[in-house]
VOGU-3710 file (C-alpha; in Angstrom, 3 decimals, decimal comma):
1> mntlpapldv> 0,000/0,000/0,000  1,478/3,312/-1,023  1,113/6,125/1,479  0,399/9,702/0,508  1,819/12,919/1,932  -0,169/14,632/4,638  -2,650/17,165/3,261  -4,037/20,329/4,798  -1,536/23,054/4,163  -1,131/25,280/7,210
11> epappstgae> -0,195/28,932/6,811  3,078/29,921/8,482  2,843/31,467/11,924  3,406/35,244/12,211  6,812/36,241/13,552  7,122/36,940/17,302  9,949/37,670/19,695  11,145/36,628/23,160  9,217/34,397/25,589  5,979/35,185/23,777
21> atredkqwvv> 7,488/33,851/20,543  8,510/30,590/22,234  5,015/30,106/23,682  3,322/30,928/20,391  5,680/28,630/18,471  4,794/25,714/20,746  1,087/26,424/20,358  1,481/26,609/16,603  3,245/23,225/16,516  0,304/21,682/18,383
31> veriaqarrd> -2,211/23,262/15,991  -0,227/22,102/12,965  0,009/18,529/14,258  -3,735/18,440/14,926  -4,394/19,753/11,411  -2,198/17,057/9,921  -3,786/14,290/12,021  -7,388/15,267/11,275  -8,142/15,020/7,583  -11,247/16,156/5,816
41> pdrilqhaid> -13,296/13,198/4,447  -13,529/14,828/1,007  -9,764/15,107/0,868  -9,358/11,497/2,009  -11,627/10,428/-0,839  -9,579/12,453/-3,309  -6,404/10,768/-2,042  -8,120/7,377/-2,407  -9,068/8,240/-6,004  -5,512/9,348/-6,784
51> eglaqcrrpt> -4,095/6,205/-5,154  -6,480/3,985/-7,092  -5,683/5,788/-10,342  -1,970/5,203/-9,779  -2,684/1,492/-9,259  -4,733/1,293/-12,453  -1,935/2,971/-14,427  0,851/0,856/-12,932  2,454/-1,651/-15,335  1,165/-5,203/-14,928
61> aslglsavga> 4,633/-6,663/-14,315  5,393/-4,188/-11,534  1,992/-4,704/-9,936  2,317/-8,478/-10,173  5,782/-8,623/-8,610  4,646/-6,403/-5,744  1,625/-8,670/-5,258  3,859/-11,766/-5,121  5,894/-10,011/-2,442  2,761/-9,289/-0,420
71> glivgfsama> 1,656/-12,920/-0,676  5,047/-14,030/0,616  5,041/-11,539/3,473  1,515/-12,265/4,716  2,590/-15,880/5,129  4,241/-14,818/8,382  0,758/-14,216/9,799  -0,127/-17,822/8,957  3,086/-19,024/10,577  2,460/-16,988/13,736
81> vgvvssmvss> -1,127/-18,216/14,038  -0,007/-21,809/13,529  2,720/-21,508/16,164  0,491/-19,996/18,872  -2,284/-22,468/18,093  0,151/-25,328/18,653  1,489/-23,771/21,838  -1,769/-22,751/23,523  -4,124/-25,629/22,832  -4,588/-28,726/20,747
91> gelalpvrla> -8,383/-28,677/21,065  -11,066/-26,445/19,641  -10,632/-22,690/19,275  -11,086/-21,745/22,919  -10,797/-18,167/24,210  -7,038/-18,258/24,967  -6,305/-19,590/21,485  -8,549/-17,036/19,787  -6,975/-14,131/21,672  -3,457/-15,387/20,998
101> qamvyplgfv> -4,250/-15,785/17,286  -5,771/-12,309/17,130  -2,665/-10,777/18,692  -0,230/-12,304/16,196  -2,463/-12,321/13,091  -1,758/-8,648/12,199  2,022/-9,124/11,966  2,206/-10,064/8,283  -0,299/-7,371/7,322  1,657/-4,679/9,160
111> mcvvsgtely> 4,764/-5,793/7,276  2,844/-5,505/3,982  1,795/-1,934/4,783  5,250/-0,824/5,872  6,941/-2,496/2,886  4,477/-0,950/0,393  3,600/-4,267/-1,293  0,196/-4,769/-2,889  -2,458/-6,893/-1,175  -5,671/-7,986/-2,915
121> tehtatslyp> -8,024/-6,892/-0,137  -6,673/-3,336/-0,299  -7,423/-3,054/-3,999  -11,033/-4,234/-3,828  -11,909/-0,709/-2,725  -8,957/1,548/-3,567  -8,720/0,717/-7,262  -12,494/1,088/-7,612  -12,650/4,739/-6,494  -11,331/6,259/-9,775
131> aldrrtgfag> -13,782/4,141/-11,794  -16,686/5,341/-9,645  -15,400/8,890/-10,163  -15,232/8,276/-13,946  -11,479/8,839/-14,028  -10,801/5,398/-15,499  -12,721/2,441/-16,917  -13,782/-0,706/-15,092  -11,533/-2,781/-17,371  -8,522/-1,225/-15,654
141> vlrvwatvlv> -9,983/-2,060/-12,243  -10,517/-5,687/-13,262  -6,897/-5,857/-14,478  -5,660/-4,645/-11,090  -7,889/-7,068/-9,170  -6,862/-10,051/-11,309  -3,142/-9,205/-11,333  -2,922/-8,632/-7,601  -5,018/-11,701/-6,736  -2,933/-14,013/-8,943
151> gnligaalsa> 0,309/-12,481/-7,679  -0,793/-12,790/-4,063  -1,753/-16,450/-4,533  1,603/-17,229/-6,167  3,354/-15,544/-3,267  1,125/-17,389/-0,785  1,998/-20,750/-2,344  5,718/-19,915/-2,278  5,455/-18,799/1,338  3,618/-22,005/2,279
161> alltladpvv> 6,267/-24,066/0,483  9,058/-22,379/2,434  7,197/-22,804/5,725  6,623/-26,480/4,858  10,370/-26,962/4,476  10,973/-25,030/7,698  8,383/-26,873/9,788  10,923/-29,267/11,375  12,306/-26,091/12,983  9,075/-24,097/13,415
171> gaaegygmvg> 7,062/-27,079/14,668  3,585/-25,710/13,889  2,014/-28,694/12,094  -0,600/-29,205/14,797  -1,593/-25,564/14,661  -1,807/-25,603/10,862  -4,187/-28,541/11,137  -6,420/-26,686/13,606  -6,567/-23,611/11,396  -7,202/-25,762/8,308
181> hhlvdpsagg> -10,364/-27,202/9,848  -11,505/-23,671/10,662  -11,101/-22,721/6,984  -13,272/-25,491/5,524  -15,760/-26,398/8,272  -18,233/-23,523/7,561  -20,899/-23,893/4,892  -20,379/-22,023/1,623  -22,796/-19,315/2,781  -21,112/-18,931/6,160
191> lfvssllagw> -17,670/-18,787/4,561  -18,838/-16,153/2,066  -20,332/-13,884/4,758  -17,245/-14,310/6,954  -15,048/-13,353/3,985  -17,319/-10,421/3,182  -16,821/-9,060/6,705  -13,058/-9,584/6,452  -12,961/-7,770/3,099  -15,006/-4,943/4,571
201> lmamgawlvl> -12,561/-4,564/7,470  -9,476/-4,734/5,241  -10,822/-2,109/2,836  -11,750/0,033/5,830  -8,174/-0,382/7,026  -6,910/0,921/3,674  -9,225/3,927/4,067  -7,951/4,561/7,615  -4,346/4,430/6,404  -5,163/7,162/3,891
211> atppgvaeva> -6,877/9,113/6,666  -3,878/9,088/9,000  -0,445/10,696/8,696  2,429/8,356/7,789  4,011/6,561/10,710  2,751/4,798/13,802  -0,877/5,762/13,133  -0,869/3,727/9,896  0,448/0,666/11,697  -2,125/1,109/14,469
221> aifvvtflig> -4,959/1,372/11,924  -4,052/-1,843/10,112  -3,359/-3,618/13,434  -6,842/-2,774/14,717  -8,721/-4,089/11,667  -6,634/-7,253/11,321  -6,900/-7,910/15,077  -10,682/-7,826/14,670  -10,417/-10,253/11,734  -8,331/-12,609/13,858
231> lgglhhsiag> -10,551/-12,223/16,919  -13,681/-12,958/14,910  -12,060/-15,854/13,081  -13,048/-14,189/9,801  -11,606/-15,443/6,529  -9,012/-13,494/4,546  -8,420/-14,972/1,110  -4,636/-14,459/0,949  -3,550/-15,164/4,526  -6,101/-17,983/4,537
241> sveaflawwv> -4,667/-19,452/1,339  -1,257/-19,753/3,023  -2,976/-21,468/5,946  -4,878/-23,749/3,580  -1,709/-24,762/1,719  0,008/-25,496/5,035  -2,954/-27,530/6,279  -2,672/-29,544/3,045  1,107/-29,901/2,738  2,188/-30,021/6,404
251> agvlgpwdvl> -0,781/-31,211/8,463  -2,414/-33,332/5,759  -5,939/-32,426/6,892  -7,041/-30,744/3,638  -7,014/-31,729/-0,010  -6,658/-29,692/-3,215  -10,449/-29,343/-3,607  -10,713/-27,925/-0,064  -8,054/-25,335/-0,874  -9,700/-24,398/-4,185
261> rfvgiaaagn> -13,139/-24,098/-2,564  -11,796/-21,877/0,198  -9,813/-19,568/-2,093  -12,703/-19,118/-4,540  -15,346/-18,308/-1,935  -13,059/-16,199/0,251  -11,776/-14,117/-2,695  -15,355/-13,447/-3,848  -16,483/-12,518/-0,325  -13,505/-10,221/0,230
271> lvggsvfval> -14,217/-8,513/-3,091  -17,877/-7,852/-2,281  -17,092/-6,675/1,237  -14,435/-4,210/0,132  -16,094/-2,873/-3,010  -19,710/-2,615/-1,801  -19,435/-1,815/1,893  -16,469/0,542/1,632  -15,854/1,864/-1,888  -19,465/2,315/-3,017
281> lnhghlrstr> -20,674/3,657/0,323  -17,740/6,025/0,899  -17,792/7,382/-2,637  -21,575/7,591/-2,734  -22,195/9,453/0,498  -19,207/11,803/0,202  -19,905/12,770/-3,404  -23,620/13,185/-2,641  -22,813/15,369/0,359  -20,460/17,523/-1,715
291> agvnesha> -23,068/17,885/-4,473  -25,663/18,981/-1,912  -23,304/21,576/-0,455  -22,494/22,944/-3,919  -26,203/23,237/-4,759  -26,947/25,062/-1,515  -24,187/27,586/-2,290  -25,345/28,109/-5,861
//
């Protein structure tokens, strides 16, 4: 995810002298920091449109390689969840296991944000904004979605392969098996709704990152939404695909059809959650509000 410079230009403070100048300078720093931290929703939307437009114009090879990198990185979330699941309990997902999983689940996602790699669940909303604003066509959006999804899945498979080779050291096979059952036990409808909620949260996380100044606030925003995904046991198509591959290759509790079923339903649910509940709603209500304000001033 590419971050954007902080908006809201603040006029320079008037010159002062002596102790009064020191006091006024300190007050001005506080005001400036508040202005940078609090961003106008219309400006956030414009940043989201610009970000999405940059994604749609990015060469396919560059986008794909970045997506592979994100798929590899998010595999560390799957590893962390597998490790704590093995350590805490070998039974069903009890409260200690769920809390431990939720605490470590965000790690791979935070690394994706900081590294600037491209994750599918970010693009379900971000790349759609310029199309909704008629700045680009939907064909470009579909290209971004497809490229990033395929790249992420390639990276996820590579990550799972490396973790499979490393499992004699990591020792998380039992945990991978537990998580694998959690991926395939729900009905198709339950899995879709769970994935929809996860996609909604991830796209909301991308929006929050755009709404906050670069730095710790970005990490906190993505940690919060991915913690909720982990706490709720919701299904993320890319992190879940690493978990599914590991449950197949290491734990032996899943088969290829189970993995394919999970990835297909989870990717569709993530897409609907991010595009409908974040992109369409954010763009719709902010543009409608702006149009109403313009009409009232006319």
